[in-house]
N, C-alpha and C positions, 0 to 999 in steps of 0.2 A: 689585832698585831702587837699590842700592849701586854699580851700574857706571855706574849715570847720575852725572856729575861734581860736580853740584849737591848730590849726597846723599851723597855720599863722607865730607867731613868729619864729617855727621852720625853717622856710624858707629861711630866710636869712643866718641862721647859715649853712643850707647844702649847700646852692650857695657856700659860702666861702669855704667850705672845698670840693668842686666838687662832692656832691654827690645828687644833685637835678635830679630826675629823668628825669626831661623835658629839662636838658643840653644834647648836642651832646656829645658820646662815647670820641670822640677822645679829646675835651674841659676838661671833668672830667678827663682824662689819664693824660692830662698835669697839671692840676692843683695837682693832687694826687703827680703826679712825682716831683712837685716843694716843695711840704709838706714833703715829702720824705726826698729831699735831705736837705732842710732846717735842719731837723730832725737829718742828719747825721752828721752836721756841729758838734752838742753837742756831738753824740756817737764818733767820729773818736778822737778827743783831751781828751775825757773822758777815754778811752779805752786805749790810750796810756800813760795817768797818771795811771791806773789798773796796767799795764804790769811793769812802773817804781815802782810802791808800791811793787808788788810783788818780784820786783829784789832785791829790798832794804830790802824785809822782814818789809814792814811796815803795821802792819794789820790795824790800824786806819786807812791810806790813802786808803786803799780798801773799807773798810765800808764807808770812806766818799764819796768814788765817786759811788757806786752801787745802792744807792736810785735813783740818779738823771739818771743814767743809765737804770735803770729798769722803770721807769716813760716815758722815752722817747721810749723805745721798746713797751711798753704798747700801747702808743699812735699808732706806726706804726702796731700793731697787729688789732687795733680796725680799721685803716681808711682803711688797706688791707681787710679785714676782709667784710666790707661795699661794697668795689668797686670789689671784685673779686666776691660777692654774688648777685649783683646789678640786677641780672634778677630775683630773689628769693624776693629782697625788691620791685622792681615793682610790682609783684604780689601782697605784701602785700600790698602796697599802694592803687593799683586798686581795692583789696578787700575791705580796710576801705572805699574808695569812694564810692564802689558800697551799702554798708550794710549802710551805713550812709543815702544814698539815700533813699534806699527800706524803712527801720524804720522810716524814716521820714515822711511816710503815716500814722503812726501807733502813738499811745501813747507809744511803746516801745522806741522810740528812747529817752524820759525821763530817763529810767533806764542806755542804755547806755552814754549817755550825764553826768549822775552823777559820773559814775566811770571814766569817760574821763576827766572831771574836776578835779578829785584829782588826776590824773595822771599830767595833767598839771601844777598844782599847787606844786607837786612834782618836777617836772623838771624846773619850775621857779626859787624854791628857790634853787634846787641844780648847776645850772647854775651862779647864782647871788653868791653863796657862794664861790664856785672855783675860779670865776674872782676876788672878794674880796681877797682869799688868795694867788693868782697869783698877783694883786697888790702889796701886801704887801712883798710878797716875792721878786719882783722885787725893792722895794724900799729901801729894807733894806742895800744892799751893797751900796748905795749913800748916807748913812748916814754921814758917815767921810768925805767924797768929799764934801759935803756939809756942815760942819760943820768948815772945812779948810777954807772955803771960808767966814761964817758968825761968827765963833768964832777963829780966826786962833790963832794957837801957834808957838812957837817958831821953831818946829819940825813936818813935816807933819804925821798925823795920819796913824796908819795901815790900808791897804785898804784890803778886803775881796772880791775876784769874788764870783759871782754868784755860780759858781762849782768849784770844784776841778780839773782843765785840765792842759794837758801838748801840747805845739805846737810845741817844739822842736826848730825850727828856729829861734824863737824870744821870748824877754824875756815878760811875762804877763805882769807885773808890769810896764813897760814903756810903753806898749800898752794897757793899763788897761780899757780905755772907749772903744775903737775900741773892744776890745774883749767882753767887756761887752755887747755892741750893738747887737754883732752876736749873744751870748748866748741869750740874753733878746727875740732876734726874733724868735728862738729857743723854746723857754720856752713859749711864747706866741702862736706859732702854735702847740706844743704839748697841753696847755691846751684847745685852740678852738676845737681839734678833739675831746678831752676827754670829753667836755661838749657836743658838739654837737652828736656824736655818744649816748652816756648815755642817753641823751634827747630824742633821738629818739626811744631806744628800752623801756624807760619810758614809753612812749606814746603808742606803739604798743604793749606791754604788758597789759598795763592796756584797750585796745581796745579789746585784746584776752579777759580778766576777764570779760570786759563791756558784751561781747556774751554771755557768759555762766549766767550772772545775767540776760538779756535779756529773755534765755531760761527757767529759773526759775520762772521770770516774765510770760511769756506765759504760763506755765503749769497751775500756778494758775489761772490765767485768764479763760483759755479752763476748767478746771475741776469744777471751781464754776459759769460758766455763768448761767444767769438767762433765757435766751433765750429759749422758749418752741414753737416750731410750731405747726400747726395743727394735724400734723401726727407723730406718733414716728420715723417712717423712718428718716421724714428730721430733726429731731433732732438730732439721730444719725449721718446723713450724715454732719449736722453741726459741731457737736464735732470731726467727725473724722478730718474733715478739718483744726480743730484747733490746734487738737494734730499733725497732719500731719507737718502744720509748724513749732510746735516746735522741731519736730525730723529734718526736713530741719536747722533750726538754730543750733540745736546741733552738726549737722554734719559740715554745716560752719566753727563752731567754732572748731571745733576738727582739719579741715582740715588746719584753719588759724594757730594753733597750732603746728602744724607737721611743717608747712613751718619756723617759728619762731625758733622752737626749730633745727631747720636743721643749720638755719643759725647762730645760737649761739654756738652750743655745744663745736668746738674746741676752741673758742675765748675766752670762758668763762673759759675754763680750762689752757689756758696759762695767763689770765688775774687773776685768782684767784691765781695760783702756784706766779706769778710774784709780786703782791701784799703781799702778806705774807712774800716773802725777804725784800721787801721793807720797811714793816714797821718795822719788827723786826731790821733791820739795822740802820734805822732813830732813831729809839728809842734809840740805843747804841750810836748812833752821838751827840743825843741831852744830855745825861746824861753825855759824854765825853767832851761836849762843856759848861757845867755849869759854869765854871770859866769864860768865854766868853761870856757874856751878849748877846751879838750882834749875834753872830754865834748861841749860845743856842737858841734864839728867831727866828731866820730864817729857823733852822730844826727843832724847835716845830711848824711852821706856815705849813713846808711841811708833818709833821708826821700828824699833824689833817687832814691834805687834802686826805693823803694815807688812813687814817680809814675811813673818811667820805666818799672817794670812795667805798671802799668793802663794807659799810652798803648799799650804795645807789643801787650796781649792786646787792644786795641780797635782798631789801626790794621787788621789783616787782616779783621778782619769790614767794616771798611767797602770796602776793596780789592775783596772779594769782590760786596760790594753796587753799586759802582760798575760793575763788571764785567758784573754779571747785568743791571742796568738797561739799560746800552749796547747788549746784545743787541736789545731792542726798536725801540731807533733804529737799528742797522743793518739789521734786518730793512725798517723803512720807510724807511730811505735808500738800502736796494738798488734795482736797476731789475727789481721785481716784476713792474711793469704787462708786462713785454715778454714774458714766458712764459705758456705756457696756463692758462686759469682753472682747471680742474681742477689744475692743479699748486699754484696759487697760493692753494688752500684749506689746503694741507698748510702754507705760511707763514702763514696765518691762525691755524692752530690753535698754531704755535709761539710767535707774536705775544701771542695768548692767555694761553697758559701764562707766557711772560716779564714780563709785568704783574704775575704773583704773585712778588715779588721771595724769591729765595735769602737770607735772613738769619741770621747766626748769633744764637741766642739764650741768655742765661742763665737757663735755667726755664722758657724761653716769658714772660718778666715782662719782661725787660729785653734791648735790642737790642746788640750790641756794634757800636758805630759811633763815632765821633768827634764827631759831635752830642752822644750821650749820655756820650761820655766828659768832654766839657765841661760838663754837667750835674753829672756825677758830684763833678769836681773843685771845683765851686762847692760843691755839697752837704758837702763834707769840710771847706771852711773856715768854714761854718756850724758844724758840728760841733764844729770847731776854737776858735771863738768860743764855742760852749756849755762847753766844758770848760775854757777859761782862765775863766771866769766862776765857776763850780764851784771851781776852784783859790782865787779870792779871796773 
């Protein structure tokens, strides 16, 4: 699969997080264990701080801790979902390789390539954006220590750690840089997992969408074919073979979708739920820190990243939905009436099946599309209002 140019860049990211299908299972397990352990280094001190804040009845402290806690848990959900479903992902990768090779022999590859290019650009934009957010997020706590060196004052400027954490046994002010390095390492791991897994999903969802586009293209080509053989029987046989290829492509597209949806249902349910809580609490935290510009900027960056993450995991589902629904329109808009009646019945079966839209769902309860993204965003604002009233 990585011989395909649009998947080449993803190869390095998958190797880093131990999800390259060519890596040995034991090696992949070791990498995943190291990553989950690194993230646990964020989770444990953050949970301790949440406990202390609850004990002190400090609601602001709880709200400040939760977004980072949620982001860390989300990354664990993503990496474990891919790791435990690695056999299904191997099937998807093999599907991609075979279909790309088969379509390369025809002009149908152009249709699949156009959709894949869109997915590749989206994945690249997503990776670059989140990596920029990460760098800015990591640099903000270093601003005051750098100013203490460059423009020193009579007193040390107050330092703000990446996260609000509690190490119990030692003072986080005294060991500021050691703690910063440990939290920064965990943050890099979290972001690398998120951008890698989401980029993978963006590409394979666009591949699934491209198969439906290819199927629609094949239907138009088969029904409008101007090839006329010496006998009517030969013409009918040729048309039958063309339509049969359309049916086979449609069947493969549905099979690919079924595996993809099976892999993502539980993961999407957890991600959407966690994302909603994270956005609501980060918005409260940003408003609460408006009097402290450095802290407000840091939380504002984190809020932007969370919103962008929810948008990106919803958008590919909309792309798949659009291409799937377009297939029924393509069949109806083709010159199906020019082909023999018994072959028309094959197209009718395809059209009936294409009316049942292939939608990615979060646990079967929530469809991943842009309409639901807007509803979810409004719901987050309602939770934000509620949390603000609780603070007051």
